[in-house]
VOGUVEX-221213 format. One record per residue: residue in three letters; x, y, z of N, C-alpha, C in turn; residue number from 1. Coordinates in nm, 2 decimals. Last residue first. Example, Ala and Ser with C-alpha at 12.3 -4.5 7.8 and 13.67 -1.06 7.14 Angstrom:
% residues 2
{SER,{1.28,-0.22,0.71},{1.37,-0.11,0.71},{1.29,0.00,0.79},2};
{ALA,{1.32,-0.57,0.78},{1.23,-0.45,0.78},{1.32,-0.33,0.78},1};
END
This chain:
% residues 64
{LYS,{-10.37,-29.06,-3.64},{-10.52,-29.04,-3.53},{-10.55,-28.94,-3.57},64};
{TRP,{-10.13,-29.19,-3.78},{-10.15,-29.03,-3.72},{-10.30,-29.08,-3.70},63};
{GLY,{-10.04,-29.43,-3.93},{-10.06,-29.45,-3.78},{-10.12,-29.30,-3.64},62};
{CYS,{-9.99,-29.46,-4.13},{-9.85,-29.39,-4.07},{-9.90,-29.42,-3.89},61};
{ASN,{-10.22,-29.53,-4.28},{-10.10,-29.62,-4.28},{-10.00,-29.59,-4.19},60};
{GLU,{-10.41,-29.37,-4.18},{-10.41,-29.47,-4.09},{-10.28,-29.50,-4.11},59};
{ARG,{-10.34,-29.12,-4.30},{-10.32,-29.11,-4.13},{-10.31,-29.26,-4.12},58};
{LEU,{-10.32,-29.20,-4.57},{-10.20,-29.16,-4.49},{-10.17,-29.17,-4.37},57};
{GLU,{-10.60,-29.25,-4.59},{-10.51,-29.28,-4.64},{-10.38,-29.30,-4.57},56};
{ASP,{-10.65,-28.99,-4.53},{-10.71,-29.10,-4.45},{-10.63,-29.17,-4.48},55};
{GLU,{-10.57,-28.86,-4.76},{-10.51,-28.79,-4.64},{-10.53,-28.90,-4.52},54};
{SER,{-10.49,-29.07,-5.00},{-10.57,-28.95,-4.96},{-10.49,-28.99,-4.84},53};
{VAL,{-10.23,-29.01,-5.29},{-10.28,-29.06,-5.17},{-10.39,-28.99,-5.10},52};
{GLY,{-10.03,-28.87,-5.38},{-10.07,-28.94,-5.42},{-10.18,-29.04,-5.42},51};
{LEU,{-9.78,-28.74,-5.23},{-9.75,-28.87,-5.29},{-9.91,-28.96,-5.37},50};
{ALA,{-9.88,-28.50,-5.25},{-9.75,-28.50,-5.30},{-9.71,-28.69,-5.35},49};
{ALA,{-10.06,-28.52,-5.11},{-10.12,-28.50,-5.21},{-10.03,-28.54,-5.32},48};
{ALA,{-9.99,-28.62,-4.84},{-10.05,-28.65,-4.92},{-10.09,-28.65,-5.10},47};
{ILE,{-9.85,-28.39,-4.81},{-9.74,-28.49,-4.81},{-9.87,-28.60,-4.89},46};
{ARG,{-10.03,-28.23,-4.75},{-9.92,-28.16,-4.85},{-9.92,-28.27,-4.91},45};
{LYS,{-10.21,-28.31,-4.50},{-10.28,-28.28,-4.65},{-10.11,-28.25,-4.76},44};
{VAL,{-10.02,-28.30,-4.34},{-10.05,-28.42,-4.39},{-10.11,-28.41,-4.52},43};
{TRP,{-9.97,-28.04,-4.32},{-9.88,-28.12,-4.38},{-9.92,-28.24,-4.44},42};
{ASN,{-10.18,-27.98,-4.21},{-10.17,-27.95,-4.32},{-10.05,-27.99,-4.38},41};
{PRO,{-10.22,-28.07,-3.94},{-10.34,-28.12,-4.04},{-10.30,-28.11,-4.21},40};
{TYR,{-9.86,-28.20,-3.88},{-10.00,-28.07,-3.84},{-10.07,-28.08,-3.99},39};
{PRO,{-9.78,-28.47,-3.73},{-9.75,-28.36,-3.85},{-9.88,-28.28,-3.83},38};
{TYR,{-9.58,-28.49,-3.46},{-9.62,-28.53,-3.53},{-9.70,-28.46,-3.58},37};
{VAL,{-9.18,-28.63,-3.46},{-9.29,-28.44,-3.43},{-9.40,-28.59,-3.45},36};
{HIS,{-9.03,-28.85,-3.43},{-8.98,-28.71,-3.36},{-9.08,-28.63,-3.31},35};
{GLY,{-9.10,-29.04,-3.65},{-9.17,-29.00,-3.54},{-9.15,-28.92,-3.41},34};
{LYS,{-8.89,-29.02,-3.89},{-8.82,-29.09,-3.75},{-8.98,-29.10,-3.65},33};
{GLU,{-9.09,-28.91,-4.09},{-9.07,-29.01,-4.12},{-8.96,-29.14,-3.93},32};
{LEU,{-9.04,-28.66,-3.86},{-9.18,-28.73,-3.94},{-9.13,-28.86,-3.95},31};
{LYS,{-8.82,-28.55,-3.94},{-8.87,-28.58,-3.83},{-9.01,-28.71,-3.82},30};
{TYR,{-8.79,-28.56,-4.22},{-8.71,-28.67,-4.15},{-8.75,-28.67,-4.01},29};
{LEU,{-8.94,-28.35,-4.27},{-8.99,-28.47,-4.34},{-8.89,-28.61,-4.26},28};
{VAL,{-8.79,-28.12,-4.14},{-8.93,-28.18,-4.10},{-8.95,-28.33,-4.16},27};
{SER,{-8.58,-28.14,-4.26},{-8.54,-28.18,-4.19},{-8.70,-28.17,-4.12},26};
{TYR,{-8.71,-28.02,-4.55},{-8.61,-28.17,-4.51},{-8.66,-28.27,-4.40},25};
{ASP,{-9.02,-27.91,-4.56},{-8.91,-27.91,-4.49},{-8.82,-28.02,-4.46},24};
{ILE,{-9.25,-27.88,-4.83},{-9.21,-27.90,-4.64},{-9.04,-27.97,-4.63},23};
{ASN,{-9.33,-27.91,-5.00},{-9.34,-27.81,-4.98},{-9.36,-27.83,-4.83},22};
{ALA,{-9.43,-28.15,-5.14},{-9.55,-28.11,-5.03},{-9.45,-28.03,-5.00},21};
{GLN,{-9.14,-28.14,-5.28},{-9.34,-28.18,-5.40},{-9.43,-28.15,-5.28},20};
{LYS,{-8.95,-28.19,-5.14},{-9.01,-28.04,-5.22},{-9.11,-27.99,-5.26},19};
{ALA,{-9.01,-28.40,-4.97},{-9.03,-28.30,-4.94},{-8.99,-28.13,-5.05},18};
{LEU,{-8.97,-28.56,-5.19},{-9.09,-28.59,-5.13},{-9.13,-28.46,-5.06},17};
{ARG,{-8.73,-28.52,-5.33},{-8.81,-28.47,-5.37},{-8.94,-28.49,-5.31},16};
{SER,{-8.60,-28.61,-5.04},{-8.56,-28.48,-5.03},{-8.69,-28.39,-5.16},15};
{ARG,{-8.62,-28.88,-5.01},{-8.72,-28.75,-4.95},{-8.70,-28.64,-4.98},14};
{SER,{-8.75,-28.98,-5.35},{-8.66,-29.03,-5.22},{-8.69,-28.89,-5.09},13};
{TYR,{-9.01,-29.29,-5.43},{-8.99,-29.13,-5.38},{-8.89,-29.08,-5.36},12};
{GLY,{-9.16,-29.51,-5.50},{-9.01,-29.48,-5.56},{-8.97,-29.33,-5.48},11};
{LEU,{-9.30,-29.61,-5.38},{-9.40,-29.54,-5.46},{-9.27,-29.45,-5.53},10};
{ARG,{-9.18,-29.67,-5.13},{-9.22,-29.82,-5.20},{-9.31,-29.73,-5.35},9};
{GLU,{-9.10,-29.47,-4.99},{-8.97,-29.61,-5.10},{-9.08,-29.67,-5.15},8};
{ARG,{-9.30,-29.39,-4.90},{-9.26,-29.30,-5.00},{-9.16,-29.40,-5.09},7};
{ILE,{-9.40,-29.58,-4.74},{-9.48,-29.57,-4.81},{-9.36,-29.45,-4.98},6};
{GLU,{-9.18,-29.65,-4.53},{-9.26,-29.73,-4.63},{-9.31,-29.68,-4.73},5};
{ARG,{-9.19,-29.39,-4.45},{-9.10,-29.41,-4.54},{-9.13,-29.53,-4.65},4};
{LEU,{-9.42,-29.44,-4.28},{-9.44,-29.29,-4.41},{-9.32,-29.31,-4.47},3};
{THR,{-9.46,-29.74,-4.24},{-9.43,-29.61,-4.21},{-9.44,-29.49,-4.32},2};
{MET,{-9.74,-29.94,-4.11},{-9.64,-29.91,-4.27},{-9.61,-29.81,-4.22},1};
END
């Protein structure tokens, strides 16, 4: 499962998630496309915004 699939399954737009996770929209876009690998603090903020654990997010997105 990709970050985009998780985000869409939970009903979040990319802009809403970027705002709630305090991550620039362009960074979130690049994460979803697999163009960048997330810093640990990005994973923490995205997981908190989505209401999932960091481990669950890493596992689902393939970010080991």
